[in-house]
Backbone as CSV, one residue per row, in Angstrom:
resi,resn,N_x,N_y,N_z,CA_x,CA_y,CA_z,C_x,C_y,C_z
1,MET,-2.027,13.837,3.324,-1.695,12.545,3.920,-0.188,12.295,3.959
2,ILE,0.509,12.792,2.923,1.970,12.632,2.849,2.591,13.972,2.485
3,ARG,3.606,14.387,3.243,4.370,15.592,2.916,5.860,15.269,3.043
4,VAL,6.516,15.203,1.919,7.969,14.971,1.894,8.640,16.313,1.653
5,GLU,9.590,16.667,2.518,10.213,17.985,2.444,11.732,17.868,2.374
6,ASN,12.258,18.143,1.195,13.703,18.340,0.998,14.561,17.212,1.557
7,ILE,14.217,15.977,1.223,15.036,14.888,1.755,16.254,14.626,0.870
8,HIS,17.325,14.258,1.525,18.579,13.880,0.868,18.925,12.454,1.278
9,LYS,19.458,11.690,0.339,19.928,10.348,0.666,21.149,10.012,-0.183
10,THR,22.233,9.691,0.498,23.467,9.259,-0.156,23.848,7.891,0.394
11,PHE,24.136,6.969,-0.500,24.602,5.645,-0.086,26.124,5.617,-0.119
12,ILE,26.714,4.995,0.887,28.168,4.828,0.942,28.488,3.370,0.641
13,LEU,29.255,3.141,-0.418,29.588,1.786,-0.850,30.870,1.349,-0.156
14,HIS,30.720,0.742,1.004,31.876,0.400,1.836,32.776,-0.635,1.177
15,GLN,32.209,-1.485,0.348,33.012,-2.503,-0.324,33.704,-1.968,-1.575
16,GLN,33.446,-0.700,-1.872,34.103,-0.065,-3.019,34.838,1.191,-2.549
17,HIS,35.625,1.005,-1.483,36.508,2.055,-0.965,35.743,3.300,-0.513
18,GLY,34.518,3.104,-0.014,33.766,4.223,0.533,33.226,5.195,-0.492
19,VAL,33.038,4.731,-1.723,32.464,5.603,-2.757,31.086,6.086,-2.302
20,ARG,30.831,7.368,-2.474,29.545,7.965,-2.091,28.649,8.081,-3.320
21,LEU,27.416,7.592,-3.191,26.480,7.592,-4.304,25.236,8.398,-3.922
22,PRO,25.205,9.682,-4.292,24.023,10.493,-3.983,22.838,10.072,-4.854
23,VAL,21.694,9.837,-4.223,20.520,9.360,-4.958,19.372,10.368,-4.902
24,LEU,19.135,10.948,-3.732,18.083,11.950,-3.581,18.681,13.255,-3.092
25,ALA,18.252,14.355,-3.695,18.701,15.676,-3.270,17.520,16.636,-3.320
26,ASP,17.149,17.173,-2.158,16.020,18.097,-2.062,14.731,17.511,-2.640
27,ALA,14.511,16.225,-2.445,13.291,15.589,-2.952,12.097,16.004,-2.095
28,SER,11.068,16.504,-2.749,9.849,16.923,-2.049,8.637,16.373,-2.783
29,LEU,7.577,16.115,-2.040,6.392,15.486,-2.619,5.221,15.672,-1.662
30,THR,4.054,15.959,-2.220,2.823,16.013,-1.432,1.785,15.119,-2.093
31,VAL,1.123,14.294,-1.300,0.079,13.405,-1.818,-1.157,13.564,-0.944
32,ASN,-2.281,13.821,-1.585,-3.532,14.027,-0.870,-4.372,12.754,-0.825
33,ALA,-5.367,12.747,0.022,-6.285,11.612,0.105,-6.998,11.417,-1.230
34,GLY,-7.141,10.170,-1.662,-7.825,9.865,-2.908,-7.016,10.113,-4.154
35,GLU,-5.729,10.295,-3.997,-4.852,10.628,-5.126,-3.792,9.543,-5.311
36,CYS,-3.502,9.213,-6.576,-2.419,8.284,-6.898,-1.330,9.032,-7.644
37,VAL,-0.170,9.127,-7.024,0.987,9.789,-7.629,1.986,8.712,-8.036
38,VAL,2.390,8.733,-9.290,3.327,7.735,-9.811,4.706,8.360,-9.944
39,LEU,5.691,7.735,-9.317,7.079,8.188,-9.431,7.596,7.791,-10.803
40,HIS,8.160,8.765,-11.500,8.497,8.552,-12.912,9.915,9.035,-13.179
41,GLY,10.712,8.182,-13.797,12.080,8.568,-14.120,12.878,7.364,-14.576
42,HIS,14.082,7.628,-15.060,14.933,6.557,-15.571,15.457,5.695,-14.427
43,SER,16.013,4.556,-14.771,16.612,3.677,-13.771,17.730,4.416,-13.044
44,GLY,17.730,4.338,-11.731,18.742,5.036,-10.946,18.364,6.447,-10.555
45,SER,17.134,6.863,-10.872,16.721,8.242,-10.572,16.227,8.419,-9.139
46,GLY,16.127,7.312,-8.393,15.743,7.427,-6.990,14.323,7.022,-6.666
47,LYS,13.611,6.452,-7.634,12.209,6.072,-7.397,12.084,5.085,-6.232
48,SER,12.839,4.001,-6.322,12.751,2.978,-5.271,13.260,3.501,-3.930
49,THR,14.279,4.339,-3.972,14.813,4.902,-2.727,13.769,5.772,-2.036
50,LEU,13.068,6.592,-2.810,12.023,7.433,-2.221,10.881,6.579,-1.680
51,LEU,10.456,5.583,-2.456,9.349,4.741,-2.007,9.714,4.002,-0.719
52,ARG,10.931,3.479,-0.657,11.365,2.777,0.554,11.531,3.735,1.738
53,SER,11.883,4.966,1.453,11.975,5.966,2.524,10.590,6.278,3.095
54,LEU,9.572,6.254,2.232,8.207,6.503,2.694,7.710,5.384,3.611
55,TYR,8.331,4.209,3.506,7.976,3.088,4.384,8.964,2.949,5.534
56,ALA,9.908,3.892,5.595,10.950,3.904,6.635,11.879,2.698,6.545
57,ASN,12.005,2.122,5.347,13.034,1.102,5.129,14.402,1.758,4.983
58,TYR,14.421,2.953,4.398,15.636,3.758,4.298,15.450,5.002,5.153
59,LEU,16.525,5.427,5.790,16.500,6.651,6.595,17.227,7.755,5.838
60,PRO,16.515,8.806,5.421,17.178,9.911,4.729,18.243,10.562,5.601
61,ASP,19.234,11.174,4.950,20.292,11.880,5.677,19.777,13.185,6.276
62,SER,18.802,13.780,5.610,18.200,15.023,6.110,16.839,15.199,5.455
63,GLY,16.077,16.162,5.956,14.736,16.408,5.442,13.672,15.777,6.325
64,HIS,12.436,15.820,5.846,11.306,15.342,6.650,10.332,14.549,5.785
65,ILE,9.728,13.523,6.380,8.651,12.761,5.742,7.486,12.733,6.728
66,HIS,6.535,13.627,6.530,5.389,13.735,7.433,4.242,12.871,6.910
67,ILE,3.742,11.995,7.773,2.660,11.076,7.443,1.479,11.346,8.372
68,ARG,0.296,11.442,7.792,-0.910,11.580,8.616,-1.247,10.222,9.224
69,HIS,-1.147,10.131,10.532,-1.356,8.870,11.251,-2.449,9.086,12.285
70,GLY,-3.664,8.694,11.932,-4.794,8.970,12.820,-5.015,10.462,12.945
71,GLU,-4.948,10.968,14.161,-5.169,12.392,14.408,-3.869,13.180,14.503
72,GLU,-2.740,12.538,14.237,-1.454,13.224,14.370,-0.638,13.109,13.080
73,TRP,0.366,13.987,12.995,1.352,13.897,11.927,2.636,13.313,12.517
74,VAL,3.188,12.324,11.829,4.413,11.664,12.277,5.507,11.908,11.250
75,ASP,6.676,12.332,11.719,7.840,12.488,10.847,8.620,11.177,10.887
76,LEU,8.585,10.431,9.792,9.251,9.130,9.764,10.767,9.239,9.844
77,VAL,11.311,10.411,9.561,12.765,10.587,9.638,13.229,10.584,11.091
78,THR,12.406,11.090,11.982,12.791,11.184,13.397,12.007,10.229,14.301
79,ALA,11.068,9.481,13.738,10.210,8.607,14.543,11.007,7.465,15.174
80,THR,10.570,7.037,16.349,11.184,5.889,17.008,10.794,4.608,16.266
81,PRO,11.584,3.545,16.405,11.215,2.264,15.784,9.816,1.797,16.188
82,ARG,9.450,2.002,17.449,8.116,1.602,17.910,7.019,2.360,17.159
83,LYS,7.232,3.658,16.958,6.244,4.460,16.240,6.157,4.030,14.775
84,VAL,7.303,3.725,14.166,7.310,3.259,12.774,6.486,1.979,12.639
85,LEU,6.660,1.041,13.546,5.896,-0.207,13.507,4.402,0.056,13.683
86,GLU,4.071,1.007,14.534,2.668,1.377,14.753,2.060,1.949,13.475
87,VAL,2.824,2.817,12.805,2.355,3.428,11.556,2.166,2.358,10.482
88,ARG,3.108,1.438,10.383,2.993,0.373,9.383,1.794,-0.531,9.645
89,LYS,1.470,-0.727,10.885,0.378,-1.643,11.234,-0.981,-1.096,10.834
90,THR,-1.171,0.212,10.972,-2.513,0.765,10.786,-2.646,1.805,9.678
91,THR,-1.534,2.398,9.236,-1.637,3.555,8.340,-1.040,3.327,6.959
92,ILE,0.110,2.681,6.865,0.806,2.535,5.586,0.861,1.074,5.167
93,GLY,0.358,0.795,3.966,0.469,-0.540,3.392,1.516,-0.567,2.295
94,TRP,2.230,-1.672,2.212,3.286,-1.846,1.199,2.896,-3.020,0.299
95,VAL,2.859,-2.789,-0.997,2.501,-3.838,-1.953,3.604,-3.949,-2.995
96,SER,4.196,-5.133,-3.099,5.232,-5.352,-4.107,4.939,-6.640,-4.849
97,GLN,5.802,-6.956,-5.814,5.610,-8.172,-6.607,6.210,-9.392,-5.930
98,PHE,6.932,-9.207,-4.823,7.661,-10.309,-4.209,6.985,-10.771,-2.924
99,LEU,6.867,-12.091,-2.771,6.239,-12.684,-1.596,7.286,-13.426,-0.774
100,ARG,7.388,-13.034,0.490,8.291,-13.737,1.403,7.468,-14.195,2.607
101,VAL,7.209,-15.495,2.652,6.350,-16.016,3.718,6.983,-17.249,4.349
102,ILE,6.455,-17.594,5.513,6.917,-18.792,6.206,6.382,-20.023,5.474
103,PRO,7.215,-21.006,5.189,6.730,-22.235,4.540,5.611,-22.884,5.349
104,ARG,4.694,-23.525,4.643,3.586,-24.294,5.224,2.433,-23.424,5.717
105,ILE,2.536,-22.115,5.590,1.401,-21.238,5.899,0.549,-21.111,4.644
106,SER,-0.750,-21.331,4.753,-1.613,-21.328,3.572,-1.771,-19.929,2.997
107,ALA,-2.148,-19.883,1.716,-2.361,-18.597,1.048,-3.440,-17.791,1.758
108,LEU,-4.511,-18.464,2.176,-5.589,-17.756,2.870,-5.084,-17.132,4.168
109,GLU,-4.265,-17.862,4.907,-3.707,-17.347,6.160,-2.776,-16.163,5.907
110,VAL,-2.000,-16.239,4.831,-1.086,-15.145,4.492,-1.867,-13.850,4.291
111,VAL,-2.979,-13.933,3.576,-3.778,-12.741,3.285,-4.540,-12.280,4.528
112,MET,-4.975,-13.212,5.355,-5.731,-12.885,6.567,-4.886,-12.195,7.635
113,GLN,-3.602,-12.487,7.688,-2.788,-12.124,8.841,-2.837,-10.641,9.214
114,PRO,-2.714,-9.700,8.245,-2.773,-8.283,8.640,-4.101,-7.905,9.298
115,LEU,-5.179,-8.559,8.884,-6.491,-8.293,9.482,-6.571,-8.861,10.891
116,LEU,-6.054,-10.069,11.067,-6.033,-10.674,12.398,-5.196,-9.838,13.360
117,ASP,-4.090,-9.285,12.843,-3.217,-8.458,13.683,-3.937,-7.219,14.210
118,LEU,-4.947,-6.769,13.460,-5.714,-5.590,13.877,-6.919,-5.959,14.735
119,GLY,-7.077,-7.254,15.001,-8.160,-7.676,15.871,-9.454,-8.044,15.178
120,MET,-9.446,-8.122,13.839,-10.664,-8.527,13.141,-10.960,-10.002,13.447
121,PRO,-12.219,-10.354,13.681,-12.565,-11.756,13.938,-12.108,-12.667,12.796
122,ARG,-11.782,-13.892,13.138,-11.215,-14.818,12.164,-12.159,-15.062,10.977
123,GLU,-13.436,-15.215,11.259,-14.392,-15.484,10.183,-14.458,-14.317,9.203
124,ALA,-14.504,-13.103,9.722,-14.550,-11.919,8.856,-13.246,-11.758,8.082
125,SER,-12.124,-12.054,8.727,-10.822,-11.971,8.061,-10.745,-12.963,6.907
126,ALA,-11.245,-14.173,7.140,-11.227,-15.197,6.094,-12.108,-14.788,4.918
127,ALA,-13.256,-14.178,5.214,-14.163,-13.747,4.149,-13.528,-12.654,3.298
128,LYS,-12.865,-11.689,3.953,-12.197,-10.611,3.212,-11.054,-11.176,2.373
129,ALA,-10.281,-12.095,2.930,-9.170,-12.701,2.196,-9.680,-13.483,0.993
130,ALA,-10.757,-14.229,1.174,-11.327,-15.013,0.077,-11.812,-14.102,-1.045
131,GLN,-12.417,-12.982,-0.664,-12.898,-12.027,-1.667,-11.741,-11.487,-2.507
132,LEU,-10.643,-11.144,-1.853,-9.496,-10.597,-2.575,-8.836,-11.649,-3.459
133,LEU,-8.679,-12.851,-2.953,-8.076,-13.915,-3.761,-8.939,-14.217,-4.985
134,THR,-10.254,-14.143,-4.814,-11.160,-14.352,-5.944,-10.998,-13.239,-6.975
135,ARG,-10.952,-12.000,-6.519,-10.799,-10.869,-7.440,-9.489,-10.935,-8.205
136,LEU,-8.474,-11.521,-7.573,-7.161,-11.619,-8.211,-6.960,-12.953,-8.916
137,ASN,-8.049,-13.679,-9.106,-8.035,-14.899,-9.922,-7.104,-15.986,-9.396
138,VAL,-6.986,-16.071,-8.076,-6.254,-17.184,-7.463,-7.261,-18.313,-7.245
139,PRO,-7.092,-19.464,-7.886,-8.080,-20.549,-7.788,-8.315,-20.991,-6.343
140,GLU,-9.566,-21.271,-6.015,-9.910,-21.650,-4.644,-9.188,-22.915,-4.202
141,ARG,-8.868,-23.791,-5.137,-8.165,-25.031,-4.785,-6.772,-24.767,-4.220
142,LEU,-6.253,-23.540,-4.427,-4.923,-23.195,-3.926,-4.956,-22.501,-2.564
143,TRP,-6.109,-22.073,-2.123,-6.181,-21.204,-0.948,-5.616,-21.848,0.312
144,HIS,-5.744,-23.151,0.423,-5.300,-23.822,1.648,-3.938,-24.495,1.474
145,LEU,-3.248,-24.131,0.394,-1.895,-24.623,0.155,-0.892,-23.516,0.450
146,ALA,0.348,-23.901,0.674,1.402,-22.916,0.958,1.819,-22.211,-0.328
147,PRO,1.864,-20.874,-0.347,2.271,-20.143,-1.548,3.685,-20.475,-2.023
148,SER,4.509,-21.031,-1.136,5.867,-21.397,-1.552,5.853,-22.447,-2.650
149,THR,4.706,-23.130,-2.839,4.587,-24.134,-3.895,3.979,-23.553,-5.168
150,PHE,3.618,-22.270,-5.160,2.915,-21.656,-6.285,3.883,-21.188,-7.370
151,SER,3.317,-20.885,-8.531,4.089,-20.222,-9.584,4.393,-18.791,-9.161
152,GLY,5.324,-18.151,-9.862,5.674,-16.768,-9.535,4.486,-15.832,-9.623
153,GLY,3.664,-15.996,-10.661,2.502,-15.133,-10.823,1.471,-15.332,-9.735
154,GLU,1.282,-16.587,-9.322,0.331,-16.863,-8.242,0.820,-16.288,-6.918
155,GLN,2.113,-16.423,-6.644,2.673,-15.831,-5.428,2.494,-14.319,-5.428
156,GLN,2.709,-13.714,-6.583,2.580,-12.265,-6.690,1.158,-11.819,-6.361
157,ARG,0.172,-12.550,-6.852,-1.222,-12.181,-6.609,-1.618,-12.396,-5.145
158,VAL,-1.062,-13.416,-4.514,-1.294,-13.597,-3.076,-0.723,-12.412,-2.306
159,ASN,0.458,-11.970,-2.701,1.094,-10.839,-2.024,0.290,-9.557,-2.208
160,ILE,-0.251,-9.365,-3.411,-1.077,-8.184,-3.672,-2.345,-8.235,-2.822
161,ALA,-2.952,-9.410,-2.737,-4.148,-9.564,-1.899,-3.835,-9.213,-0.452
162,ARG,-2.698,-9.661,0.040,-2.294,-9.343,1.416,-2.129,-7.832,1.589
163,GLY,-1.521,-7.176,0.600,-1.283,-5.742,0.697,-2.556,-4.912,0.703
164,PHE,-3.611,-5.429,0.049,-4.877,-4.698,-0.020,-5.888,-5.167,1.025
165,ALA,-5.500,-6.118,1.876,-6.450,-6.678,2.847,-6.956,-5.621,3.824
166,VAL,-6.047,-4.815,4.341,-6.410,-3.731,5.259,-6.668,-2.464,4.448
167,ASP,-7.680,-1.713,4.817,-7.967,-0.448,4.123,-7.039,0.645,4.659
168,TYR,-5.767,0.534,4.309,-4.789,1.508,4.788,-5.086,2.896,4.223
169,PRO,-4.914,3.950,5.008,-5.058,5.312,4.489,-3.994,5.664,3.453
170,ILE,-2.833,4.995,3.537,-1.734,5.243,2.606,-1.272,3.910,2.036
171,LEU,-1.084,3.866,0.713,-0.582,2.665,0.057,0.656,2.999,-0.761
172,LEU,1.681,2.177,-0.624,2.904,2.299,-1.411,2.987,1.077,-2.315
173,LEU,3.035,1.310,-3.615,2.963,0.221,-4.587,4.260,0.142,-5.387
174,ASP,4.974,-0.959,-5.227,6.253,-1.158,-5.909,6.081,-2.173,-7.028
175,GLU,5.777,-1.693,-8.222,5.609,-2.539,-9.401,4.641,-3.707,-9.157
176,PRO,3.445,-3.452,-8.667,2.544,-4.567,-8.351,2.062,-5.346,-9.567
177,THR,2.112,-4.739,-10.761,1.627,-5.443,-11.950,2.749,-6.048,-12.781
178,ALA,3.991,-5.940,-12.331,5.109,-6.502,-13.094,4.895,-7.994,-13.295
179,SER,5.068,-8.443,-14.517,4.988,-9.867,-14.882,3.567,-10.421,-14.901
180,LEU,2.563,-9.611,-14.615,1.185,-10.103,-14.675,0.626,-9.963,-16.085
181,ASP,-0.275,-10.885,-16.460,-0.919,-10.777,-17.763,-2.001,-9.698,-17.705
182,ALA,-2.618,-9.439,-18.860,-3.566,-8.329,-18.961,-4.753,-8.499,-18.012
183,LYS,-5.261,-9.723,-17.892,-6.427,-9.977,-17.032,-6.116,-9.671,-15.571
184,ASN,-4.974,-10.138,-15.103,-4.631,-9.927,-13.696,-4.158,-8.503,-13.424
185,SER,-3.523,-7.872,-14.416,-3.176,-6.455,-14.272,-4.439,-5.616,-14.110
186,ALA,-5.470,-5.956,-14.888,-6.735,-5.225,-14.793,-7.357,-5.384,-13.408
187,ALA,-7.217,-6.575,-12.823,-7.748,-6.796,-11.475,-7.039,-5.909,-10.460
188,VAL,-5.719,-5.753,-10.606,-4.957,-4.892,-9.699,-5.356,-3.431,-9.897
189,VAL,-5.512,-3.026,-11.149,-5.936,-1.654,-11.438,-7.277,-1.362,-10.768
190,ASN,-8.194,-2.315,-10.810,-9.499,-2.119,-10.166,-9.363,-1.966,-8.652
191,LEU,-8.456,-2.730,-8.042,-8.215,-2.585,-6.601,-7.665,-1.196,-6.273
192,ILE,-6.788,-0.702,-7.133,-6.230,0.642,-6.931,-7.330,1.696,-7.044
193,HIS,-8.201,1.547,-8.045,-9.309,2.493,-8.195,-10.223,2.466,-6.963
194,ASP,-10.476,1.274,-6.441,-11.314,1.163,-5.239,-10.655,1.863,-4.048
195,ALA,-9.337,1.688,-3.920,-8.611,2.322,-2.812,-8.667,3.843,-2.931
196,LYS,-8.513,4.354,-4.141,-8.621,5.798,-4.349,-10.021,6.296,-3.993
197,ALA,-11.030,5.527,-4.377,-12.414,5.938,-4.141,-12.729,6.041,-2.650
198,ARG,-12.097,5.206,-1.827,-12.336,5.286,-0.375,-11.428,6.312,0.294
199,GLY,-10.552,6.977,-0.498,-9.762,8.075,0.041,-8.315,7.775,0.349
200,ALA,-7.804,6.637,-0.118,-6.402,6.312,0.145,-5.477,7.229,-0.651
201,ALA,-4.375,7.611,-0.020,-3.299,8.328,-0.712,-2.306,7.280,-1.193
202,ILE,-2.011,7.272,-2.490,-1.219,6.198,-3.089,0.004,6.772,-3.785
203,VAL,1.147,6.138,-3.542,2.376,6.444,-4.276,2.852,5.139,-4.892
204,GLY,3.168,5.166,-6.182,3.541,3.915,-6.828,4.606,4.066,-7.890
205,ILE,5.201,2.928,-8.216,6.122,2.805,-9.338,5.496,1.812,-10.306
206,PHE,5.296,2.235,-11.548,4.718,1.382,-12.587,5.511,1.583,-13.870
207,HIS,6.167,0.539,-14.331,6.906,0.655,-15.579,6.013,0.406,-16.791
208,ASP,4.853,-0.208,-16.570,3.896,-0.458,-17.646,3.143,0.838,-17.939
209,GLU,3.366,1.377,-19.128,2.782,2.681,-19.462,1.259,2.640,-19.456
210,GLY,0.682,1.514,-19.917,-0.767,1.394,-19.945,-1.369,1.439,-18.553
211,VAL,-0.763,0.725,-17.618,-1.234,0.740,-16.230,-1.049,2.124,-15.631
212,ARG,0.091,2.728,-15.929,0.393,4.067,-15.404,-0.697,5.060,-15.812
213,ARG,-1.103,5.001,-17.071,-2.132,5.926,-17.564,-3.462,5.707,-16.842
214,GLN,-3.757,4.458,-16.511,-5.043,4.147,-15.889,-5.128,4.577,-14.428
215,VAL,-4.004,4.553,-13.719,-4.079,4.783,-12.267,-3.570,6.147,-11.821
216,ALA,-2.706,6.781,-12.625,-2.021,7.991,-12.155,-2.909,9.227,-12.250
217,ASP,-3.023,9.955,-11.151,-3.610,11.289,-11.198,-2.567,12.293,-11.667
218,ARG,-1.310,12.005,-11.341,-0.206,12.809,-11.854,1.098,12.026,-11.722
219,LEU,2.056,12.411,-12.555,3.390,11.823,-12.506,4.304,12.748,-11.719
220,HIS,5.158,12.151,-10.904,6.142,12.929,-10.148,7.517,12.616,-10.724
221,PRO,8.114,13.567,-11.471,9.417,13.302,-12.093,10.507,13.132,-11.050
222,MET,11.345,12.126,-11.260,12.424,11.826,-10.327,13.767,12.127,-10.969
223,GLY,14.754,12.344,-10.124,16.101,12.684,-10.549,16.716,13.536,-9.462
224,MET,17.957,13.920,-9.628,18.636,14.678,-8.582,18.018,16.045,-8.347
225,THR,17.200,16.514,-9.286,16.548,17.812,-9.103,15.091,17.648,-8.688
226,ALA,14.674,16.368,-8.449,13.268,16.124,-8.100,12.912,16.756,-6.761
């Protein structure tokens, strides 16, 4: 599902006299369907850079990122912006701890939106969103309120529900359990297990060792030699 081949990424700090900061060098990675690979390494080892490159938020300087998209393989390093948007819509899901939404949009609508974008009927989209919000322990009394009024933990769970709404073939998880208590972390772990069971290829960053042990099929060491 994912084949990363020898990617390099160097950041140029223009506000610091053009200092060059190499982050990834010859980074390679393969992830199969139904597998969860956890990026593992110290701060600054390139975990977030690699994860963002897999979502085409960062463009590597060289190398290839091949993604299985329907019946074709797409290289995100050379893909057009239109193709990247197409891949994000149907193939790659991004789940993080941060929620950025338009004010006054209800939590239920936030979670429904990716499903509506794919043409799912409104009633079915609402049912799927309600199921996810329930699993993530978001009280029903909050569903029709704007998440901008929620606590940080509640916003995080709404964002996780949105990320899992579509059964994406590929999921990228950026610290989804950060700041969650044990009960809600367990709910996220169960969602990850369900995604693996249906065949999703998952790449994630988890600083919580307990969560890492529960979800990882293998650890991928990061660093300049990764």
